[in-house]
N, C-alpha and C positions, 0 to 999 in steps of 0.2 A: 503493500499499497504504499504509493510516493503520492503525498499532494502535489501538484504544480505549483502551488503558492510558496513553498518552503526556501525553492532556486532562488527567489528575489531575495530572501532575507539571509542567505549563508554567510556573508560577512559578519551581519548581527548576532545570528546566534552562534558563531568564532567568539564574538565577546562576552556572552551571556557564559556562553563554558569557562570560558577565562575566569569568570567574576566566580563561579561558583567553585571552579575548582580552590581560587584564592580562598573563598571563604572555609571548605574542607581541607585545609592544607596540612593542619597539624594532622588530621587522622588519614591524610591521602593514598599511602599505601596499605593502610589496616584497611581500609574501605575496598582493597581491590578484586576480591571476589562480586561484591555488592555493585559494583561497577561495574563489571562485566555481564552482570546477569543484567542489567538495566538496560543493558544496549538491545535488546530484543521488545522491551518495552517501551511502545507505541506511544502512549498516553508521555510516558518523561519525554519521548523526541518531540513529538509533537506541540504539547501545552506550551512550551516558551513563545513559538512562531504565533500560537494564536495570543498569546499577551502581547507579544509585539504589535501585534493588528490593532488588538483595542485600544493600543496607545497610539498609532501610528496613524488613525483615522481619527482621533481626535487633535492631528497635529500638535503632540505632548512635544516637551525637549526630549531632543534625543538621549543624551544622557541619563534621563530619568528613566525612556523607554526601555533602556536596554536594561539597566540597573532593576527596576521592577519586574523584567521577564526574567531575571536570574535569580531575584528574591523568592518569586514564585516557583521556580524550578529547583532551588535549595529547598523552599520547604515541602515541596511534593517531595524530595528524597529524604527528608526530616522523618515525614509520615513513612513512607516506606519501610526504613529501619526500622521503626517502633514494631510496626507491623510482622517485625520478624519475632516478636515473642509470641510464645505460645501460651497457651494455657495449661497444660502440664509443668511448662516451667515456673510458673509463679511461687512465690513463697521458697524456691531455691536459693537461698540468701547468700550461700558457697560458690553458687556457679557464675563463674568469671565472665564465661561469654554472653553470658544476660544480664550481668550487669553493665560490661562493655554497650551492648546494647542499647540498654538505657540512656545509658551514660553522652552516648555520643547522640544519640535521639534528641535529650537536652540540650547539649553544646549547640546543635544547629539553628534549634528553638532560639534559642539564646544569639547567637549573630544576626539572625533575621530582626530580630529587636534595634540589634546594633548599626544595621543595614539603614533601618528605615530612620535612626536620627541622623546618619550620616548622607543619606539621600533628602535627607527634609522631609520626609513623607508620612510623619509619627501619628498624623493627624487621622490615618486611615487604620490605624492599630486594631481598634473596635471592630473594624469588619474581618482582619484577620483573625482576631480569637473568635467571631462568629463563625467562623469558616471552621475553624478548627475542632469547633463544640459538634457542627453539621455533621462533619467527616468522620465525627469518633460516633455519631449516632448513629450513622450508615455502616459503620464498620459492624455494631453491636447488632442491626440488622440483619446484617450478612452472616454472621458469625454463631449467632443466639437463633436469630427467630427464624432462621432458613428464607428470606425475604428473596423475592426475584430479581431478576437480573437489574430490571430497568429500575422500582427502588431503588436498590445500593446506588446506581449511578448516579439517581439524581440527588440522592445524599452524599455521597462522596464525590469523585471527580468532576461530578457538572456544579458540584457548589465551589470549586477554584477557577472554573472559568467564569463563573458569575461574578465574584468577588475579585476576580480580576478589570472587569468591564463597570462595575462599581467603582474600584478606586482611581480607576482610569477617569471617571467624571467626575468624581469627588475632587482628586488633585487640578483638575481644568475646571473647577468653581462652577461646575453647570446646577441648575435649581433642578429640587428633589425630583418633580418629575421625572425632569430627563436622567436621573440617574436610575430610578427606579426602571424606568423604561430600560434604559442601555444594560443595565442587570438583567434582567430579564432577555434582551438579546444574546448573553453571555451566556446565561443558563440554557438558551436554545439551542444555540450556537453548542455547547458542551454536551450538552445530551446528544445530540447528532453525532459528533465527531466521537462519542464514547462506545454509542451501540456502532457505528460504521468499522470500528478497530476491532469490536465483538463479532464484525460482520452481521450484524442484526438489520440488514437492510430496511427491512419490513415497516421495521418500527424508526426507523431513521429519517425516513422523507418527510414525515408529517411537522420533525422538529425543522426542520432544512425550510418545509415550506412557512412554516411560523416566523421564522427567524427575518426570512425575505419579508415578509409583511412588518414586522418591527423592525429593521432598518429604515424602509420606507417611511416608516411614521417616523423615528428618529431623524431621516434627515430631514424632513417634512419640517418637524419642530426645528432642529439646529442649525440647519442650513451647511453641513460638512459636507465635502465633496469628494474625496480622497474613495476610492472604487476597490482599495484594500479589501474590506469585507465581503463586499459585493466578491469580486473573487474568490475569496476563500469557502462561500459560499454554492457559487459554482461549480469549485470543486469537488466541493462534498458532491453534488449533484451528480458532478459527471462521474464520480467514485461508483454511486450506487446503480450509474447505467453500466458502467466497466462490469461489475461483480455478477449482475442479473444476466451478461451478454450469454448468450451461451458459446463453448468453445466451437473453434472450427472442426466440420465434419459432422458435428450433433444434430441433431434434428429437434 
């Protein structure tokens, strides 16, 4: 699954990766196995690109755009690290591997707070805190309640996309109605993206269509002209078309 929109963000994504590595430098070698595993995690690869677009569409400062994409990638990484802690390990106080997992996850969350201060975006801390709560609720639904895929996505990764769009709008100092609308756009794009990653194309299409409607509404309200989010939605629609296309020679 290779979305065309990522090719135009190659240089910025390199900056995002460099920022993440700098944030994790003290643990970089210890995280080699997990970093290798994440090379096959499509959400980890694609989410920062969508965050870049969320900020670019609003004509945000270039440095802020890259920094926030790096921040969200770092947050996603920290969340994945904490997910390594399994129920059967709870309470094992002498388990050094468990202690390391918890320690490094907490360390990364601390780095995120420092990054917010560094880039002057501490006013969106409440949005990030709410996002983390929602993600944890999604994990409970997934592992304890056996919730279905769509519900887990809505409470999990889609909350990250939504928060990225909300923070972009807040840092652009848009009004509350525009912030809410832009957040809904991010949520629907996130659900569509995650469903496509899971190859659940039938369920993804309605979220792409809703995203297109919300983007048109937001454009009419705010007047932003950049086509990057429209290009993203077209990429998502094309991905559905490609996945549903019969293989050559098949009836």
